[in-house]
C-alpha positions as CSV (number, residue, x, y, z in Angstrom):
1,X,-216.4,4.6,-25.8
2,X,-214.6,1.3,-25.2
3,X,-211.9,1.0,-27.8
4,X,-209.4,-1.9,-28.4
5,X,-206.2,-1.2,-30.2
6,X,-204.6,-4.1,-32.0
7,X,-201.0,-3.5,-32.9
8,X,-198.1,-5.6,-34.0
9,X,-195.9,-3.4,-31.7
10,X,-196.7,-0.7,-29.1
11,X,-194.6,1.7,-31.2
12,X,-194.6,5.4,-31.4
13,X,-197.8,5.7,-33.4
14,X,-199.7,3.1,-31.3
15,X,-198.6,5.0,-28.2
16,X,-199.8,8.3,-29.6
17,X,-203.2,6.9,-30.7
18,X,-203.5,5.3,-27.2
19,X,-202.7,8.6,-25.5
20,X,-204.8,10.8,-27.7
21,X,-207.9,8.6,-27.4
22,X,-207.4,8.3,-23.6
23,X,-207.2,12.1,-23.3
24,X,-210.6,12.3,-24.9
25,X,-212.2,10.1,-22.3
26,X,-212.3,6.8,-24.1
27,X,-211.4,3.6,-22.3
28,X,-208.6,2.2,-24.4
29,X,-207.1,-1.3,-24.2
30,X,-204.2,-2.6,-26.3
31,X,-203.3,-6.1,-27.4
32,X,-200.2,-7.1,-29.3
33,X,-201.0,-9.0,-32.4
34,X,-197.5,-10.5,-32.2
35,X,-198.9,-12.7,-29.4
36,X,-201.1,-14.5,-32.0
37,X,-204.7,-14.7,-33.1
38,X,-205.9,-16.3,-29.9
39,X,-204.5,-13.4,-27.9
40,X,-206.4,-11.0,-30.1
41,X,-209.6,-13.0,-29.7
42,X,-209.2,-13.3,-26.0
43,X,-208.7,-9.5,-25.7
44,X,-211.8,-8.9,-27.8
45,X,-213.8,-11.3,-25.5
46,X,-212.4,-9.7,-22.3
47,X,-212.7,-6.0,-23.2
48,X,-215.9,-6.2,-25.3
49,X,-214.9,-3.1,-27.4
50,X,-217.4,-1.0,-29.2
51,X,-214.7,-0.3,-31.8
52,X,-211.4,-1.9,-32.8
53,X,-208.6,0.2,-34.3
54,X,-205.3,-1.2,-35.7
55,X,-202.8,1.8,-35.8
56,X,-199.9,-0.4,-36.8
57,X,-200.5,-4.0,-38.0
58,X,-198.2,-6.3,-39.9
59,X,-200.5,-9.3,-39.9
60,X,-204.2,-9.7,-40.8
61,X,-206.8,-9.6,-38.1
62,X,-208.6,-12.9,-37.5
63,X,-211.6,-13.3,-39.9
64,X,-214.1,-13.8,-37.1
65,X,-212.9,-10.6,-35.4
66,X,-213.3,-8.2,-38.4
67,X,-216.6,-9.9,-39.5
68,X,-218.2,-9.5,-36.1
69,X,-216.8,-6.1,-35.1
70,X,-216.1,-2.8,-36.8
71,X,-212.4,-2.8,-37.2
72,X,-210.5,0.3,-38.6
73,X,-207.1,-0.1,-40.1
74,X,-204.6,2.8,-40.2
75,X,-202.8,2.7,-43.6
76,X,-199.8,5.0,-44.1
77,X,-200.8,5.9,-47.7
78,X,-203.5,8.0,-49.4
79,X,-206.9,6.5,-50.3
80,X,-206.5,3.8,-53.0
81,X,-202.9,3.1,-52.0
82,X,-202.5,-0.6,-51.3
83,X,-199.5,-2.7,-50.2
84,X,-197.2,-3.3,-47.3
85,X,-194.5,-0.7,-48.1
86,X,-196.4,2.5,-48.6
87,X,-193.8,4.9,-47.1
88,X,-190.9,3.2,-48.7
89,X,-192.4,3.8,-52.2
90,X,-193.4,7.4,-51.3
91,X,-189.8,8.3,-50.4
92,X,-188.1,6.2,-53.1
93,X,-190.3,7.9,-55.8
94,X,-189.8,11.3,-54.3
95,X,-193.6,11.9,-53.8
96,X,-194.2,15.6,-53.0
97,X,-197.4,14.7,-51.0
98,X,-198.6,11.6,-49.3
99,X,-201.4,10.7,-46.9
100,X,-202.8,8.4,-44.3
101,X,-206.1,6.5,-44.7
102,X,-208.3,4.9,-42.0
103,X,-210.2,2.1,-43.7
104,X,-212.4,-0.8,-42.6
105,X,-210.9,-4.2,-42.3
106,X,-212.0,-6.8,-44.8
107,X,-210.9,-9.9,-46.7
108,X,-208.6,-8.0,-49.1
109,X,-205.6,-6.0,-47.8
110,X,-206.1,-2.2,-47.7
111,X,-209.3,-2.5,-49.8
112,X,-211.9,-1.7,-47.3
113,X,-214.2,1.3,-47.2
114,X,-212.5,4.6,-46.4
115,X,-213.6,6.2,-43.1
116,X,-211.2,9.2,-43.0
117,X,-208.0,10.4,-44.7
118,X,-205.5,13.2,-44.2
119,X,-202.6,14.4,-46.5
120,X,-199.3,16.0,-45.9
121,X,-196.2,17.4,-47.6
122,X,-193.3,15.0,-47.6
123,X,-190.0,16.5,-46.3
124,X,-186.6,15.2,-47.2
125,X,-186.2,13.0,-44.1
126,X,-185.8,9.4,-43.3
127,X,-188.8,7.1,-43.2
128,X,-188.8,6.7,-39.4
129,X,-188.7,10.4,-38.9
130,X,-191.5,10.9,-41.3
131,X,-193.5,8.2,-39.6
132,X,-193.1,9.7,-36.1
133,X,-194.0,13.2,-37.3
134,X,-196.0,13.9,-40.4
135,X,-197.5,10.4,-40.6
136,X,-198.3,10.4,-36.9
137,X,-200.0,13.8,-37.1
138,X,-202.1,12.8,-40.1
139,X,-202.9,9.4,-38.6
140,X,-204.2,10.8,-35.3
141,X,-206.3,13.4,-37.1
142,X,-207.8,10.7,-39.3
143,X,-208.4,8.3,-36.4
144,X,-210.1,11.0,-34.3
145,X,-212.3,11.9,-37.2
146,X,-213.2,8.2,-37.9
147,X,-214.0,7.7,-34.2
148,X,-216.3,10.7,-34.1
149,X,-218.0,9.5,-37.3
150,X,-218.5,6.1,-35.8
151,X,-219.8,7.6,-32.5
152,X,-222.4,9.8,-34.2
153,X,-223.5,7.0,-36.5
154,X,-224.3,9.3,-39.4
155,X,-221.2,8.8,-41.6
156,X,-221.3,6.5,-44.6
157,X,-217.8,5.2,-45.5
158,X,-216.6,5.7,-49.0
159,X,-216.0,2.4,-50.9
160,X,-212.7,2.3,-52.8
161,X,-214.6,1.5,-56.0
162,X,-215.6,5.1,-55.9
163,X,-214.4,6.6,-59.3
164,X,-212.7,9.5,-57.5
165,X,-210.2,7.1,-55.8
166,X,-207.3,5.9,-57.9
167,X,-206.4,2.4,-56.7
168,X,-202.7,1.5,-56.9
169,X,-201.1,-1.7,-55.6
170,X,-197.5,-1.4,-54.7
171,X,-195.5,-4.6,-54.0
172,X,-193.3,-5.2,-51.0
173,X,-190.2,-3.0,-51.4
174,X,-187.5,-5.6,-51.7
175,X,-183.8,-5.2,-51.2
176,X,-183.2,-5.6,-55.0
177,X,-184.9,-2.2,-55.4
178,X,-182.9,-0.6,-52.6
179,X,-179.5,-1.8,-53.8
180,X,-177.0,1.1,-54.2
181,X,-174.7,1.3,-57.2
182,X,-171.8,3.2,-55.7
183,X,-170.1,3.6,-59.1
184,X,-173.0,5.2,-60.8
185,X,-175.6,6.5,-58.3
186,X,-175.6,10.2,-57.5
187,X,-175.4,11.3,-53.9
188,X,-179.1,12.3,-54.0
189,X,-180.0,8.8,-55.3
190,X,-178.0,7.2,-52.5
191,X,-179.6,9.4,-49.9
192,X,-183.1,8.6,-51.1
193,X,-182.4,4.9,-50.9
194,X,-181.1,5.3,-47.3
195,X,-184.0,7.4,-46.3
196,X,-186.6,5.0,-47.7
197,X,-185.1,2.2,-45.6
198,X,-184.6,4.0,-42.3
199,X,-184.9,2.6,-39.7
200,X,-186.2,-0.7,-41.1
201,X,-185.1,-2.7,-43.0
202,X,-182.0,-0.8,-43.9
203,X,-180.2,-1.1,-47.2
204,X,-178.3,-4.4,-47.7
205,X,-174.8,-3.7,-48.9
206,X,-171.3,-5.1,-48.7
207,X,-168.5,-3.6,-46.6
208,X,-165.1,-5.1,-46.2
209,X,-166.2,-8.5,-47.4
210,X,-169.3,-8.7,-45.2
211,X,-172.9,-8.1,-45.9
212,X,-174.5,-5.5,-43.6
213,X,-177.6,-3.3,-43.6
214,X,-176.9,0.5,-43.8
215,X,-179.0,2.8,-41.7
216,X,-179.3,6.5,-41.8
217,X,-177.8,8.8,-44.3
218,X,-176.6,12.5,-44.5
219,X,-174.7,14.4,-47.2
220,X,-171.1,15.4,-46.9
221,X,-169.9,18.6,-48.6
222,X,-166.1,18.4,-48.5
223,X,-164.7,14.8,-48.3
224,X,-164.3,13.1,-51.7
225,X,-162.9,9.8,-52.9
226,X,-163.4,6.9,-55.3
227,X,-167.0,5.7,-55.3
228,X,-167.6,3.2,-52.6
229,X,-164.4,4.0,-50.6
230,X,-164.6,4.5,-46.9
231,X,-163.2,8.0,-46.2
232,X,-163.5,8.8,-42.5
233,X,-165.3,8.5,-39.3
234,X,-167.1,11.1,-37.1
235,X,-168.8,10.5,-33.8
236,X,-169.5,6.8,-34.7
237,X,-170.6,7.4,-38.2
238,X,-168.6,6.5,-41.4
239,X,-168.3,8.6,-44.5
240,X,-168.4,6.8,-47.9
241,X,-167.7,8.2,-51.3
242,X,-170.4,8.4,-54.0
243,X,-170.1,9.2,-57.7
244,X,-170.4,12.9,-57.2
245,X,-169.8,13.4,-53.4
246,X,-170.0,11.5,-50.2
247,X,-172.6,10.4,-47.6
248,X,-172.4,9.7,-43.8
249,X,-173.8,6.4,-42.8
250,X,-174.8,6.5,-39.1
251,X,-175.4,2.9,-38.2
252,X,-174.8,-0.6,-39.5
253,X,-176.6,-3.9,-38.8
254,X,-174.9,-7.2,-39.5
255,X,-177.1,-10.0,-41.0
256,X,-178.6,-12.4,-38.5
257,X,-177.0,-15.4,-40.2
258,X,-173.6,-13.7,-40.4
259,X,-172.3,-15.2,-37.2
260,X,-172.0,-11.8,-35.6
261,X,-172.9,-12.0,-31.9
262,X,-174.6,-8.6,-32.1
263,X,-176.8,-8.6,-35.3
264,X,-178.6,-5.4,-34.5
265,X,-178.2,-1.7,-35.3
266,X,-175.4,0.2,-33.6
267,X,-172.9,3.0,-34.5
268,X,-171.3,2.2,-37.9
269,X,-167.7,2.7,-36.9
270,X,-168.0,0.3,-34.0
271,X,-169.5,-2.4,-36.2
272,X,-166.7,-2.0,-38.7
273,X,-164.1,-2.2,-35.9
274,X,-165.5,-5.5,-34.8
275,X,-165.0,-7.2,-38.2
276,X,-162.2,-9.7,-38.3
277,X,-159.9,-9.5,-41.3
278,X,-161.0,-11.8,-44.2
279,X,-158.3,-14.4,-44.9
280,X,-155.7,-13.2,-47.3
281,X,-156.9,-9.6,-47.5
282,X,-154.8,-6.4,-47.3
283,X,-155.6,-3.0,-45.9
284,X,-156.1,0.1,-48.0
285,X,-153.3,1.7,-46.2
286,X,-150.9,-1.0,-47.5
287,X,-151.9,0.1,-51.0
288,X,-151.8,3.8,-50.2
289,X,-155.5,4.4,-50.5
290,X,-158.8,4.1,-48.6
291,X,-160.2,0.6,-48.1
292,X,-162.6,-1.0,-50.5
293,X,-165.0,-3.9,-50.4
294,X,-163.3,-7.1,-49.3
295,X,-160.4,-5.4,-47.6
296,X,-159.6,-4.9,-44.0
297,X,-159.9,-1.3,-42.9
298,X,-157.0,0.7,-41.6
299,X,-157.7,3.2,-38.8
300,X,-159.9,5.6,-40.7
301,X,-159.2,9.3,-39.8
302,X,-161.6,10.9,-37.3
303,X,-162.7,14.0,-39.1
304,X,-164.4,16.3,-36.6
305,X,-166.9,19.1,-37.3
306,X,-166.8,22.3,-35.4
307,X,-169.5,22.7,-32.7
308,X,-170.5,26.0,-34.3
309,X,-170.9,24.8,-37.8
310,X,-170.8,27.6,-40.4
311,X,-174.2,28.0,-42.1
312,X,-172.9,27.2,-45.5
313,X,-171.8,23.7,-44.5
314,X,-174.0,20.7,-45.3
315,X,-172.0,18.0,-43.5
316,X,-173.5,15.8,-40.8
317,X,-172.9,16.3,-37.1
318,X,-175.1,15.1,-34.2
319,X,-174.4,18.1,-31.9
320,X,-174.4,21.7,-32.9
321,X,-174.3,25.1,-31.1
322,X,-175.3,28.5,-32.4
323,X,-175.8,31.9,-30.8
324,X,-178.5,34.3,-31.7
325,X,-178.3,37.5,-29.6
326,X,-179.2,36.6,-26.0
327,X,-180.1,33.0,-26.9
328,X,-177.9,30.0,-27.2
329,X,-179.1,26.9,-29.0
330,X,-177.6,23.5,-28.3
331,X,-179.2,21.0,-30.8
332,X,-178.5,17.3,-30.8
333,X,-180.0,14.4,-32.7
334,X,-179.0,10.8,-32.0
335,X,-180.4,7.8,-34.0
336,X,-183.4,6.4,-32.2
337,X,-183.0,8.9,-29.4
338,X,-180.5,6.6,-27.7
339,X,-177.5,8.1,-25.9
340,X,-174.4,6.0,-25.4
341,X,-171.7,6.8,-23.0
342,X,-169.8,8.6,-25.8
343,X,-173.0,10.6,-26.8
344,X,-173.5,11.7,-23.2
345,X,-169.9,12.8,-22.7
346,X,-169.7,14.7,-26.0
347,X,-173.0,16.4,-25.2
348,X,-171.8,17.3,-21.8
349,X,-168.7,18.8,-23.3
350,X,-170.8,20.8,-25.7
351,X,-173.1,21.9,-22.8
352,X,-170.1,23.2,-20.9
353,X,-169.0,25.1,-23.9
354,X,-172.4,26.7,-24.2
355,X,-172.1,27.8,-20.6
356,X,-169.0,29.8,-21.5
357,X,-171.2,31.9,-23.8
358,X,-173.0,34.9,-22.1
359,X,-176.4,34.2,-23.5
360,X,-179.0,34.3,-20.6
361,X,-181.3,31.8,-22.4
362,X,-180.1,28.4,-23.5
363,X,-182.3,26.1,-25.6
364,X,-181.6,22.3,-25.5
365,X,-182.9,20.3,-28.4
366,X,-185.3,22.3,-30.6
367,X,-185.0,20.0,-33.6
368,X,-187.7,17.7,-35.1
369,X,-187.9,14.0,-34.1
370,X,-186.6,12.3,-30.9
371,X,-185.4,14.4,-28.0
372,X,-183.8,11.5,-26.0
373,X,-184.7,8.0,-24.9
374,X,-182.0,7.7,-22.3
375,X,-179.2,5.1,-22.2
376,X,-178.2,3.2,-25.4
377,X,-179.5,-0.3,-25.0
378,X,-178.0,-1.6,-28.3
379,X,-174.5,-0.4,-27.5
380,X,-174.9,-2.0,-24.0
381,X,-176.1,-5.3,-25.5
382,X,-173.2,-5.4,-27.9
383,X,-170.7,-4.8,-25.1
384,X,-168.4,-7.5,-23.8
385,X,-169.5,-6.4,-20.3
386,X,-173.1,-5.2,-20.5
387,X,-173.3,-4.6,-16.8
388,X,-170.2,-2.4,-16.8
389,X,-171.3,-0.5,-19.9
390,X,-174.8,0.0,-18.4
391,X,-173.1,1.5,-15.3
392,X,-170.8,3.7,-17.4
393,X,-173.6,4.9,-19.6
394,X,-175.9,5.7,-16.7
395,X,-173.2,7.7,-14.9
396,X,-172.5,9.6,-18.0
397,X,-176.2,10.4,-18.4
398,X,-176.3,11.5,-14.7
399,X,-173.3,13.8,-15.2
400,X,-175.1,15.5,-18.1
401,X,-178.4,15.9,-16.2
402,X,-176.6,17.1,-13.1
403,X,-174.8,19.8,-15.2
404,X,-178.2,21.1,-16.3
405,X,-179.7,21.0,-12.8
406,X,-176.7,23.0,-11.4
407,X,-176.9,25.7,-14.0
408,X,-178.0,28.8,-12.1
409,X,-176.7,31.7,-14.2
410,X,-179.3,31.5,-17.1
411,X,-182.6,30.0,-18.0
412,X,-182.5,26.6,-19.7
413,X,-185.3,25.5,-22.0
414,X,-185.8,21.9,-23.1
415,X,-187.5,22.1,-26.5
416,X,-189.0,18.7,-27.4
417,X,-189.8,18.4,-31.1
418,X,-190.1,14.6,-30.8
419,X,-190.7,11.9,-28.3
420,X,-188.8,11.2,-25.1
421,X,-188.6,8.4,-22.7
422,X,-186.9,7.3,-19.4
423,X,-183.7,9.2,-18.8
424,X,-184.5,11.4,-21.8
425,X,-187.6,12.8,-20.1
426,X,-185.5,13.4,-16.9
427,X,-182.9,15.3,-19.0
428,X,-185.8,17.6,-20.2
429,X,-187.1,18.0,-16.6
430,X,-183.7,19.2,-15.5
431,X,-184.3,22.4,-17.5
432,X,-186.3,25.4,-16.2
433,X,-188.9,25.1,-18.8
434,X,-190.1,22.2,-21.0
435,X,-191.7,23.0,-24.3
436,X,-193.3,20.2,-26.2
437,X,-194.5,20.1,-29.8
438,X,-198.2,19.2,-29.8
439,X,-198.1,15.5,-30.7
440,X,-195.1,14.5,-28.7
441,X,-195.4,11.4,-26.5
442,X,-193.5,11.1,-23.2
443,X,-192.8,7.9,-21.3
444,X,-191.5,9.2,-17.9
445,X,-190.8,5.7,-16.5
446,X,-188.3,2.9,-16.5
447,X,-190.4,0.0,-15.4
448,X,-190.8,-1.9,-18.7
449,X,-187.1,-2.4,-18.8
450,X,-187.0,-3.7,-15.2
451,X,-185.2,-0.6,-13.9
452,X,-185.7,1.6,-10.9
453,X,-184.4,4.6,-12.8
454,X,-181.9,7.4,-12.2
455,X,-181.0,10.7,-13.8
456,X,-182.3,12.4,-10.6
457,X,-185.8,11.4,-11.3
458,X,-186.6,11.2,-7.6
459,X,-185.9,14.9,-7.4
460,X,-187.1,16.3,-10.7
461,X,-190.3,14.4,-11.3
462,X,-192.0,15.0,-7.9
463,X,-191.0,18.7,-7.9
464,X,-192.8,18.9,-11.2
465,X,-195.9,16.9,-10.7
466,X,-196.0,16.0,-7.0
467,X,-195.2,12.8,-5.2
468,X,-198.5,11.1,-5.9
469,X,-198.5,11.7,-9.6
470,X,-194.8,10.8,-9.9
471,X,-195.6,7.5,-8.3
472,X,-198.5,6.9,-10.7
473,X,-196.5,7.8,-13.8
474,X,-193.6,5.5,-12.9
475,X,-195.8,2.6,-11.8
476,X,-198.5,2.6,-14.4
477,X,-195.9,3.1,-17.1
478,X,-198.3,4.3,-19.8
479,X,-197.5,6.9,-22.5
480,X,-198.4,10.6,-21.8
481,X,-199.5,12.9,-24.6
482,X,-198.0,16.4,-24.8
483,X,-201.4,17.9,-23.8
484,X,-201.6,15.7,-20.7
485,X,-198.0,16.5,-19.9
486,X,-198.9,20.2,-19.8
487,X,-202.0,19.6,-17.8
488,X,-200.2,17.7,-15.0
489,X,-197.1,20.0,-15.0
490,X,-194.7,17.7,-16.8
491,X,-194.4,20.3,-19.6
492,X,-194.7,24.1,-19.4
493,X,-195.8,25.0,-22.9
494,X,-197.4,23.3,-25.9
495,X,-196.1,24.3,-29.3
496,X,-198.9,23.8,-31.8
497,X,-196.7,23.6,-34.9
498,X,-196.0,20.9,-37.6
499,X,-192.6,19.2,-37.2
500,X,-191.1,21.2,-40.1
501,X,-192.1,24.5,-38.3
502,X,-191.1,23.6,-34.8
503,X,-187.5,25.0,-34.8
504,X,-188.7,28.4,-36.1
505,X,-191.5,28.5,-33.5
506,X,-189.0,27.6,-30.8
507,X,-186.8,30.5,-31.9
508,X,-189.7,32.9,-31.8
509,X,-190.7,31.8,-28.3
510,X,-187.1,31.9,-27.1
511,X,-186.8,35.5,-28.3
512,X,-189.9,36.4,-26.3
513,X,-188.4,34.8,-23.2
514,X,-185.1,36.5,-23.6
515,X,-186.8,39.9,-24.0
516,X,-189.1,39.5,-21.0
517,X,-188.5,42.3,-18.5
518,X,-188.4,39.9,-15.5
519,X,-185.7,37.6,-16.9
520,X,-182.9,38.7,-14.6
521,X,-185.2,38.3,-11.6
522,X,-186.2,34.8,-12.7
523,X,-182.5,33.8,-12.9
524,X,-181.8,35.2,-9.4
525,X,-184.8,33.3,-8.0
526,X,-183.7,30.1,-9.7
527,X,-180.3,30.3,-8.0
528,X,-181.9,30.9,-4.6
529,X,-184.3,28.0,-5.1
530,X,-181.4,25.6,-6.0
531,X,-179.5,26.6,-2.9
532,X,-182.7,26.0,-0.8
533,X,-183.2,22.6,-2.4
534,X,-179.6,21.7,-1.8
535,X,-179.9,22.4,1.9
536,X,-183.0,20.2,2.2
537,X,-181.4,17.3,0.4
538,X,-178.3,17.5,-1.8
539,X,-178.3,16.3,-5.4
540,X,-175.4,14.0,-4.4
541,X,-177.7,12.2,-2.0
542,X,-180.4,11.7,-4.7
543,X,-177.8,10.3,-7.0
544,X,-176.3,8.0,-4.4
545,X,-179.7,6.5,-3.5
546,X,-180.8,6.0,-7.1
547,X,-177.5,4.5,-8.2
548,X,-177.4,2.1,-5.3
549,X,-180.7,0.6,-6.6
550,X,-179.5,0.6,-10.2
551,X,-176.1,-0.9,-9.3
552,X,-177.9,-3.8,-7.7
553,X,-179.9,-4.4,-10.9
554,X,-177.0,-4.0,-13.4
555,X,-174.7,-6.4,-11.6
556,X,-177.2,-9.0,-10.8
557,X,-177.1,-11.5,-13.8
558,X,-180.5,-12.8,-12.8
559,X,-182.2,-9.4,-12.8
560,X,-185.1,-9.1,-15.4
561,X,-183.4,-6.1,-16.9
562,X,-180.9,-8.2,-18.8
563,X,-183.5,-10.5,-20.4
564,X,-185.8,-7.5,-21.2
565,X,-182.9,-5.5,-22.7
566,X,-181.8,-8.4,-24.8
567,X,-185.3,-9.2,-26.1
568,X,-185.9,-5.5,-26.9
569,X,-182.7,-5.0,-28.8
570,X,-182.8,-8.4,-30.6
571,X,-186.6,-8.0,-31.3
572,X,-187.4,-11.3,-29.6
573,X,-190.9,-12.2,-28.2
574,X,-191.3,-11.7,-24.5
575,X,-193.7,-10.6,-21.9
576,X,-197.4,-11.2,-21.3
577,X,-200.2,-11.3,-23.8
578,X,-202.5,-9.4,-21.4
579,X,-204.0,-6.2,-22.9
580,X,-202.9,-2.8,-21.7
581,X,-205.6,-0.3,-20.7
582,X,-206.0,3.1,-19.2
583,X,-207.0,1.5,-16.0
584,X,-204.4,-1.3,-15.5
585,X,-201.4,-0.5,-17.7
586,X,-200.0,-4.0,-18.7
587,X,-198.3,-3.8,-22.0
588,X,-194.7,-5.1,-22.0
589,X,-191.7,-4.4,-24.0
590,X,-189.7,-1.3,-25.2
591,X,-191.3,2.0,-26.0
592,X,-188.8,3.6,-28.5
C-alpha cells in the first residue's frame, strides 16, 4: 500500500511508524507539516497515497486533504480524550492507565471516528520517556491494526458519539498549572510537575533572579534544606530543596526573550554558571546559607554518588555499576541520549572500573529509553568555541568506543532498551553482541547533520553488515527498526519485552550467556580475531582517517554542519520540503 505520513516533526514516533510500516512492505513517504499546507498538498499530489497517517501533528491538516482522502490521526489519549496536552494531563493527574487512539481526521479536533485504540499502564517516568516507550508501543499496534482494517475494507469505524465512549475535553496545559510552590508542594508533587513537562515545555520557574524552564526531575534521599534552596550539583544536575525533601533538576532552558545567547536545554549547572550577577545582589555564602531566588550562587558543592550505589539509595546518578555473579552491569542514562565531553569521559572512567572486576560478561546499558545519540549538540552550540568543543566531544566519544573495541578478556553486550543514533549506534556496535528491545529505532548514520562520522564506524559497521549495506545505511539515512536491524546483522537479538520489563529480561539473558559452556572459548576467539583485525588495519588508522574528515568539517565555518546543528538545537526551520520515502530518503533535520 502507498502510505503518506504527515508529521510536524520526524520525531521518534514518526520514525518508528515509518520503519514498522516499511518493514511490512508498504511504500511510505513522509512530508513535514511544518513546511506548510502547500507542501502537504504537493506531497499528496506527488505520492498519490492510498492512505494518509499523521503520527505526530501539531497543526490541522488542510480541509481539502482530509475531505478527499482517508486521513488517520494518532492521538496520545484513550478514545474520547480530546485536546492538545493529553499526556501532560495523564501524568499530572496520576492516571494509572492511559491509551492511544487512531481516529479519522475531521473538522473538529480529536472528534473523528475511532479506527483502533490500545491501552497501557502508566509508569512513574517523564513524559518524553513515556512517549518513546509505552505510547510508541501502543501507537504502533493501533496504527498497524487500523491499516489492516483499511486494507481489508471490512471494518466500520466507531463514532465518538457511541455511548460506550466517554468524551472529555482537556484544555492546553498551561504554565500556570505547572507552577511549583516550593514552600508548600511535596517532593512527589514537584516530581509529578517535572515529569508532566519533560521534555517540552519544561516548568517555568525563577532561579537566581532569572526565569528558566526546568527539565527532568529525580528524587534525592539525603540532602535537605530550606524549600527552594539550591543545595548541590552532581554531574551537571542541580539539587533543590522541597518542603519534605529534595529533587535533582537535570537541565535548564533560559527563556528565548531573556537575552541569553543559548536559549535551549543544557545541563543545569552550566546554565546557572553562565548567569551574570543581578545588580546589588549578594551570594548565599555571604549570608552563611545556600542561595535563594534573586541571589548570585556561590560555588555549590559537587556531591558525588558512588558508582556502585547501595540498593537502598534513591538518589539520582546517570552512571551506575553493579555486579551479579559473573555479570557486570554498567548502566547509563543521559537526557535525550546526548553525550557531552564530560559524559563520555565519566563513562569511560566507569568502564575502566568495570574492567577491574572479574565478571566475564559485561552489559552496557540495559535501562529503558535512549541508549545514546552520540555527541551533545546542545552543549556544542552553547560553547564559545563550537568547533573546538565538537572536536573534544568527538575525541572523547572515540576514546570510549575504542576502549570497548579493545576489550578482549570478556564478552561485552550492548543492551538497547531505547533508541540510538549516530555515534550512539557505533558505541553499541563496538560490543560483541547487540540486544535491542523490540520497538527500538536505530539511525546508523551522520548525514543529516552534515557529518562524515567517526567512532570507528568505518570498521564496526561494515564488519557487521557488509560494505554494501553499510554504504546504503549511511547514504539513505533512514530509520531502521529493531527487527530490520536483526535481519541485516546490525543487532544480534531482539528482546520482545515492554520497556518496564526490559532490564529484568536482559538480566535473564545475560545469566544464560554467562552460564553457557563455550564462554571461555568465545572470549579466546574474540581476542584472536582482534589481533587479526589489527594486523590487517589498525584501529589507529581507522581513527586517523575518520578524524581527518571530521576535522575538516568542524573547523570549516562554512560547512553545512554548523548551520544544521544550530537549526536543530534552536528548533529553527531548515531543509527541504521534499517528502521522504523508502525509495529516496529525503527528510532533513535531526532525528533525536
